[in-house]
Structure formats: structure tokens, C-alpha cells
C-alpha positions as CSV (number, residue, x, y, z in Angstrom):
1,M,0.2,-0.1,0.0
2,F,2.7,2.4,0.8
3,G,4.7,1.6,-2.4
4,V,1.8,2.2,-4.7
5,S,0.4,5.2,-2.6
6,Y,3.8,7.2,-3.1
7,L,4.8,5.9,-6.5
8,A,1.7,8.1,-7.6
9,L,3.3,11.2,-5.9
10,G,6.8,10.5,-7.2
11,A,5.1,10.4,-10.8
12,L,3.3,13.5,-10.3
13,V,4.8,16.4,-7.9
14,P,8.3,16.7,-9.3
15,F,6.8,17.0,-13.0
16,L,3.6,18.7,-12.6
17,A,4.7,22.2,-13.0
18,L,6.8,21.1,-16.0
19,V,3.7,19.4,-17.7
20,L,1.3,22.3,-17.1
21,Q,3.8,24.6,-18.5
22,E,3.9,22.5,-21.6
23,R,0.0,22.3,-21.7
24,G,0.1,26.2,-21.8
25,V,-1.0,26.4,-18.0
26,D,0.5,29.4,-16.1
27,G,-0.4,32.2,-13.7
28,V,-3.2,32.0,-11.2
29,I,-4.3,28.6,-12.7
30,M,-1.0,27.3,-12.5
31,T,-0.6,28.3,-8.6
32,A,-4.1,26.9,-8.0
33,A,-3.4,23.6,-9.6
34,L,0.0,23.3,-7.5
35,G,-1.6,24.5,-4.4
36,A,-4.7,22.0,-4.6
37,L,-2.5,19.0,-2.8
38,P,-1.3,20.8,-0.1
39,L,-4.3,22.8,0.7
40,S,-6.3,19.6,0.6
41,R,-4.0,18.1,3.3
42,L,-4.3,21.4,5.3
43,V,-8.0,20.8,5.4
44,F,-8.9,17.3,4.8
45,G,-6.0,15.5,6.2
46,P,-7.0,16.3,9.6
47,L,-10.7,15.7,9.0
48,W,-10.0,12.0,7.7
49,S,-7.9,11.7,10.5
50,V,-10.3,12.8,13.1
51,L,-13.2,10.9,11.3
52,A,-11.2,7.8,11.4
53,D,-10.9,8.1,15.4
54,R,-14.2,9.1,15.8
55,F,-15.7,6.2,14.2
56,Q,-13.1,4.0,14.6
57,A,-13.0,3.2,10.7
58,P,-9.7,4.1,9.4
59,T,-9.9,1.3,6.6
60,R,-13.0,2.8,5.4
61,M,-11.4,6.3,5.1
62,V,-8.6,4.9,3.1
63,R,-10.8,3.2,0.4
64,I,-13.4,6.3,0.2
65,G,-10.2,8.6,-0.3
66,A,-8.8,5.9,-2.8
67,A,-11.9,5.9,-4.9
68,L,-11.9,10.0,-5.0
69,S,-8.1,10.0,-6.0
70,A,-8.5,7.6,-8.7
71,V,-11.3,9.7,-10.4
72,G,-9.5,12.9,-9.6
73,A,-6.4,11.3,-11.4
74,V,-8.0,10.0,-14.6
75,W,-9.8,13.5,-14.8
76,L,-6.5,15.3,-14.6
77,W,-5.3,13.3,-17.2
78,A,-8.1,14.0,-19.6
79,A,-8.5,17.8,-18.7
80,S,-8.3,20.3,-20.9
81,P,-6.0,23.5,-20.1
82,G,-8.0,26.0,-17.6
83,W,-9.9,25.7,-14.5
84,Q,-10.9,22.1,-15.2
85,V,-7.2,21.1,-14.3
86,V,-7.5,22.9,-10.9
87,F,-11.0,21.2,-10.2
88,A,-9.4,17.7,-11.2
89,M,-6.3,18.3,-9.0
90,L,-8.9,19.1,-6.2
91,V,-10.7,16.1,-6.3
92,F,-7.4,14.1,-6.6
93,A,-6.0,15.7,-3.7
94,I,-9.0,15.4,-1.4
95,G,-8.9,11.4,-1.9
96,R,-5.2,11.6,-1.5
97,A,-5.3,13.4,2.0
98,P,-6.0,10.1,4.2
99,A,-3.3,8.3,2.5
100,G,-0.5,9.4,4.4
101,P,-1.7,10.0,8.0
102,V,-4.4,7.3,8.3
103,L,-2.2,4.7,6.8
104,D,0.7,5.8,9.4
105,G,-2.0,5.4,12.2
106,L,-3.0,2.0,10.9
107,T,0.6,0.7,10.6
108,L,1.8,2.0,14.0
109,K,-1.5,0.3,15.7
110,S,-0.7,-3.0,13.9
111,L,3.3,-3.2,14.9
112,P,4.1,-4.7,18.1
113,D,7.0,-2.6,18.0
114,R,6.5,1.0,17.1
115,S,10.2,1.7,16.2
116,Q,9.7,-0.8,13.4
117,Y,7.5,1.9,11.6
118,G,10.5,2.9,9.4
119,R,11.1,-0.6,8.0
120,V,7.5,-0.4,6.7
121,R,7.5,3.1,5.8
122,R,10.4,2.9,3.6
123,W,8.5,1.0,1.0
124,G,6.6,4.4,0.4
125,S,10.1,5.9,-0.4
126,V,10.9,3.0,-2.7
127,G,7.4,3.8,-4.6
128,F,8.3,7.4,-4.7
129,M,11.7,6.8,-6.4
130,V,10.3,4.2,-9.0
131,G,7.8,6.9,-9.8
132,V,10.5,9.7,-10.1
133,V,13.0,7.8,-11.9
134,G,10.4,5.9,-14.2
135,V,8.8,9.0,-15.2
136,G,12.0,11.0,-15.7
137,W,12.8,8.2,-18.3
138,L,9.5,8.3,-19.8
139,V,9.6,11.9,-20.4
140,D,12.9,11.9,-21.9
141,N,12.2,8.7,-24.1
142,T,8.5,8.2,-24.9
143,D,5.1,9.9,-25.1
144,F,3.9,8.1,-22.0
145,G,3.7,11.0,-19.6
146,P,3.4,11.7,-16.1
147,L,-0.3,12.2,-15.7
148,L,-1.3,8.9,-17.4
149,V,1.0,7.1,-15.0
150,V,-0.8,8.8,-11.9
151,A,-4.0,7.6,-13.5
152,I,-3.0,3.8,-13.8
153,V,-1.4,3.9,-10.4
154,S,-4.4,5.6,-8.7
155,M,-6.8,2.9,-9.9
156,V,-4.3,0.2,-8.7
157,F,-4.1,1.8,-5.3
158,F,-8.0,1.8,-5.0
159,E,-8.1,-1.7,-5.8
160,L,-5.6,-2.5,-3.3
161,S,-7.5,-0.7,-0.7
162,L,-10.5,-3.1,-1.4
163,L,-8.3,-5.7,-0.8
164,M,-6.7,-4.8,2.4
165,P,-7.8,-6.3,5.7
166,S,-10.4,-4.0,7.7
167,S,-9.5,-3.1,11.4
168,D,-12.8,-1.0,11.8
169,A,-14.7,-1.3,14.7
170,M,-17.3,1.0,13.2
171,E,-18.4,2.5,16.7
172,R,-18.2,6.0,18.0
173,V,-15.7,7.2,20.5
174,E,-15.7,10.3,22.5
175,I,-12.0,12.0,21.2
176,L,-12.6,15.5,22.2
177,P,-10.8,15.6,25.6
178,A,-8.0,13.5,24.4
179,L,-7.4,16.0,21.5
180,K,-7.5,18.9,23.9
181,R,-4.6,17.1,26.1
182,L,-2.7,16.6,22.8
183,M,-3.0,20.3,21.8
184,G,-2.1,21.5,25.0
185,D,1.5,19.6,25.1
186,R,3.9,22.5,24.5
187,F,6.1,20.2,22.0
188,V,3.1,19.8,19.7
189,R,2.6,23.5,19.5
190,W,6.1,24.3,18.5
191,M,6.4,21.4,16.5
192,I,3.7,22.4,14.3
193,P,5.6,25.5,12.8
194,A,9.0,23.6,13.2
195,A,7.8,21.0,10.8
196,A,5.9,23.4,8.5
197,L,9.0,25.6,8.0
198,H,11.4,22.5,7.7
199,F,9.3,21.0,5.0
200,A,8.3,23.6,2.8
201,P,11.5,24.0,1.0
202,H,11.4,20.4,0.4
203,V,8.1,20.8,-1.5
204,G,9.4,23.7,-3.3
205,N,12.8,22.0,-4.3
206,T,10.5,19.0,-5.5
207,S,8.1,21.0,-7.5
208,F,10.6,22.9,-9.1
209,I,13.9,21.3,-9.3
210,A,13.1,20.0,-12.8
211,V,12.6,23.8,-13.8
212,H,15.7,24.5,-12.3
213,I,17.8,21.7,-13.9
214,D,16.1,22.4,-17.2
215,G,17.1,26.3,-16.9
216,L,20.8,24.9,-16.4
217,G,20.6,23.2,-19.6
218,H,20.4,19.5,-18.4
219,G,18.0,16.7,-19.3
220,A,14.9,15.4,-17.2
221,M,16.8,12.4,-16.4
222,W,19.0,14.4,-13.8
223,T,15.5,15.5,-11.9
224,G,15.0,11.8,-11.7
225,A,18.6,11.1,-10.5
226,A,18.7,14.2,-8.1
227,I,15.5,13.1,-6.2
228,A,16.3,9.2,-6.3
229,G,19.6,9.8,-4.8
230,G,18.1,11.2,-1.8
231,V,15.3,8.6,-1.6
232,I,18.0,5.9,-1.8
233,I,19.7,7.2,1.1
234,E,16.6,7.5,2.8
235,I,15.3,4.1,2.3
236,G,18.6,2.7,3.6
237,L,18.2,4.9,6.7
238,M,14.7,3.8,7.3
239,G,15.7,0.3,7.3
240,Y,17.9,1.0,10.3
241,S,15.8,3.6,11.9
242,A,15.0,1.4,15.1
243,K,18.8,1.0,15.7
244,I,19.3,4.8,14.8
245,L,16.4,6.0,17.3
246,S,17.5,3.9,20.1
247,R,21.3,5.4,19.8
248,V,20.6,8.9,18.8
249,G,17.2,9.5,20.6
250,A,14.3,10.8,18.7
251,E,14.5,14.5,19.7
252,R,18.4,14.7,19.0
253,L,17.8,13.0,15.7
254,L,14.9,15.6,14.8
255,V,17.3,18.6,15.5
256,I,20.2,16.9,13.6
257,S,18.0,16.5,10.5
258,M,16.9,19.9,10.4
259,L,20.1,21.3,11.1
260,L,21.3,19.6,7.8
261,A,18.8,21.2,5.8
262,L,20.5,24.7,6.1
263,P,23.8,23.5,4.1
264,R,21.7,21.7,1.6
265,W,19.6,24.8,0.4
266,L,22.8,27.0,0.5
267,L,24.6,24.4,-1.7
268,M,21.9,24.5,-4.2
269,L,22.4,28.2,-4.8
270,V,26.1,27.6,-6.1
271,V,26.2,24.3,-7.6
272,V,25.5,24.0,-11.4
273,S,27.0,20.5,-12.3
274,P,24.2,17.9,-12.5
275,W,26.3,15.4,-10.7
276,L,27.0,17.8,-7.8
277,I,23.3,18.7,-7.8
278,V,22.6,14.9,-7.3
279,L,25.1,14.7,-4.4
280,V,23.5,17.8,-2.5
281,N,20.0,16.3,-2.9
282,M,21.3,12.8,-1.4
283,I,21.2,14.9,2.1
284,H,17.2,14.4,1.5
285,G,17.9,10.9,3.0
286,V,18.5,12.7,6.3
287,T,16.7,15.9,6.1
288,F,13.4,14.4,5.3
289,G,13.9,10.8,6.1
290,M,15.0,10.9,9.7
291,F,13.2,13.9,10.0
292,W,10.2,12.1,9.4
293,I,11.0,9.2,11.3
294,A,11.7,11.2,14.4
295,S,8.5,13.2,14.1
296,V,6.2,10.4,13.8
297,A,8.0,8.7,16.8
298,L,7.7,11.7,18.9
299,M,4.0,12.6,17.9
300,S,3.2,8.7,18.5
301,H,4.7,9.0,22.1
302,R,2.8,12.4,22.8
303,A,-0.5,11.3,21.7
304,P,-3.4,9.7,24.0
305,A,-4.2,6.4,22.7
306,E,-7.9,7.5,21.8
307,V,-6.4,10.0,19.2
308,A,-3.4,8.1,17.8
309,T,-4.4,8.6,14.3
310,S,-5.5,12.1,14.9
311,A,-1.7,12.8,16.1
312,Q,-0.5,11.6,13.0
313,G,-3.1,13.8,11.1
314,L,-1.7,16.8,12.9
315,L,1.7,16.2,12.0
316,A,0.4,15.9,8.1
317,L,-1.4,19.0,8.8
318,A,2.0,20.5,9.6
319,V,4.0,19.0,6.9
320,G,1.8,18.2,4.1
321,G,-0.7,20.9,4.9
322,I,0.9,24.1,6.0
323,G,4.5,23.2,4.9
324,S,3.4,22.1,1.7
325,S,1.1,25.1,1.1
326,L,4.0,27.4,2.0
327,G,6.4,25.5,-0.2
328,V,4.3,25.2,-3.4
329,M,2.4,28.7,-3.5
330,G,5.6,30.4,-1.9
331,A,8.1,28.6,-4.6
332,S,5.5,29.1,-7.4
333,W,5.4,32.9,-6.8
334,I,8.9,33.2,-6.3
335,V,9.9,31.3,-9.5
336,M,7.3,33.2,-11.5
337,T,8.5,36.7,-10.2
338,W,12.2,36.0,-10.0
339,D,14.0,32.4,-10.5
340,T,14.9,29.4,-8.7
341,T,18.0,31.1,-7.1
342,V,15.8,33.1,-5.2
343,M,13.8,30.3,-4.3
344,Y,16.8,28.5,-2.7
345,Q,17.6,31.8,-0.8
346,A,14.0,31.8,0.7
347,A,14.4,28.0,1.6
348,A,17.7,28.6,3.7
349,V,15.6,31.2,5.7
350,S,12.8,29.2,6.2
351,A,15.0,26.2,7.4
352,A,16.8,28.5,9.8
353,V,13.6,29.8,11.5
354,G,12.5,25.9,11.5
355,I,15.5,25.0,13.5
356,I,14.5,27.7,16.2
357,C,11.2,26.5,16.6
358,A,12.4,22.8,17.0
359,L,15.0,23.9,19.7
360,M,11.9,25.2,21.4
361,A,9.9,22.2,21.2
362,V,12.5,19.9,22.5
363,R,13.5,22.2,25.2
364,R,13.6,20.9,28.6
């Protein structure tokens, strides 16, 4: 499930801006289309998670979302340039919203040892890498484009969601007191801006690295290689995440992973060789992979049992909602107004402020 789910994102996110530009989409419509995914996570990610906890029906939420995302993906592939693209992206994005936090919650509940989460979640990274590399090759060598791949993969994900075993109890549970306790935690209050500011540049980079590399005169294959390099490191580290967490500690791992983002974005300002761009983006294995493992572990530890899924939904809100919205819309505006160099300057500032928030979150 994780592999197929993230394969769709790997096939779409790095290439969407380029595909829309080629179709003649720009301006407000381009920004709205790119912003549909993060904005839907912002609103519908927490909503799906709260419904899953409230009605004890996480499997059903995944299935409903998978059906919506399949419809949206097919519509996006067939859509004509214009606002139809935005509406198709919105349907796809609303359906995608529970795929992350609700699947994370289901996984954490099913594991006897939650520190093994990374060994399962790494298959999502494998799927993402396959999507990026595969579509990068397709763009350079065939007429088989990203949107068709996303449509096919989304339909496969829906079929798999129907086959997955259900853990739904289908009973109402009072979760408001537990939600209040969760939101009253000082760590959680600081973690939301820290995660958002840290992740925003990651989304901007993923969304516009194809444009950046194309502007330097390199082929689309280097976009796939740059993203895949970081994901390969991410997969390897996630396989050993339980040992890393036990030796380093979740709080320390969180801060280290966020600190490394600063040199990553500063280096993207100066490197022009495609090989060096690939090497710099390999830091992604730590700045996202280990950041995510540490964040999930810390949120899971802080969450009352009644709102375990909602806690992951809150993390998804910070990362995939607020962070992605800032990343996509901010990067889109910056690139349209200036260029990708200014985008990486803004990324370094965002990372620095995120580090300060993270230090406040883990402060004793």
C-alpha cells in the first residue's frame, strides 16, 4: 500500500509544473493547480484522521479516499487546459489526504514495536523513487507522460484498498478531551511551525527542481537522478531507523536532520554540475527521511491512545498541509517573479527559522 501510494506522488509532484507549462497553463491557474494538493492536506488531512478516530473506521476512510483520488487522477489526465485542471487536482488531492496519516496510524497500531515503523514506511520511499526515476525516463524517451502514470497507479491503489484487511470497529468514541490534551502539549505547539517551515523548502525543491535543472541546460533524467539519490539514502536509513532511534534518540535525531537542511539549500545556490546537484540532494535522506521518522515517533509518544490517528493527522497537517502550501505557493510565486535561485535563498531562511522552533519544542 505504501509503495503504490507514494509511487503516484513520485510520478506527479516533480513533473506537474513542467507538464502544466507545456500544456499552456500558467499564472493563477498554475498556482491553484499546484496548491490543490497541499491545501487539501491542510483541510482534509486532519478531517479524515479525526473521522477515522471518531468512528473507529480508518480502513473505510482509506478506501473512500482512494476512490476519489482515482477519479481525480483520470480527470486530470483527460482535462483541457484551464480551471478544469484545478478542479481535477482538487478531487485527486481530497482523495489523497487520508493516504498518509491514516495509513501511518494503521501501521503504528498494527506493529508490536512502533520503532519498526521505518522498515514499513521505507516502501513508500521505494515507490516514490520508482515514480520519479521511471517518469523521468519516460519524459525523455517516450510519449507516455506523468499524468497517465498517475491515473493508472491511482486505480491500482483503489483496488488494493479494497483488498486490504479491515480493522474498523465502526463505533463512536469520544475524542474531544484527548484532542485537548494533545493540543495542550508544548512540544506539539512548537512542532507544528517547526515541521511546516522545515518541510516547505522540500516541497518547493521537489516541485521546481525540474525547472531549475532545465534552466541549467540539463535533461529531465537528472531530475529523476537528483530526487532518487536522496530517496535511496532515505530507504537505507529507514531500514535501520529502529537502531538509529535507540542510539541517537528521537529528539536529537529531529534537530540533527533539521540542521542539515541549511547547508543543503545553500549549496543549491552555487552548484551547477548535474552530478553535484545529485550529491547535494542525497542529503534529503536525512533532512526528510530521519526528520519524518523522528517526528512520527515523537508524535506517537505524545498522543493519547484515543487520538493516535489524529496525532499523525496533526503532523500531516503541519508537514503536508501548512508546509506544502507554503512550499508550493511560495516557490511558485518566487519562481514566476524571479527565478529558482531566489527560491533556494528563501528555503535557507525558512530552514533556519524552523530549526529555532524545533529547539524550542525539545527544550527541557
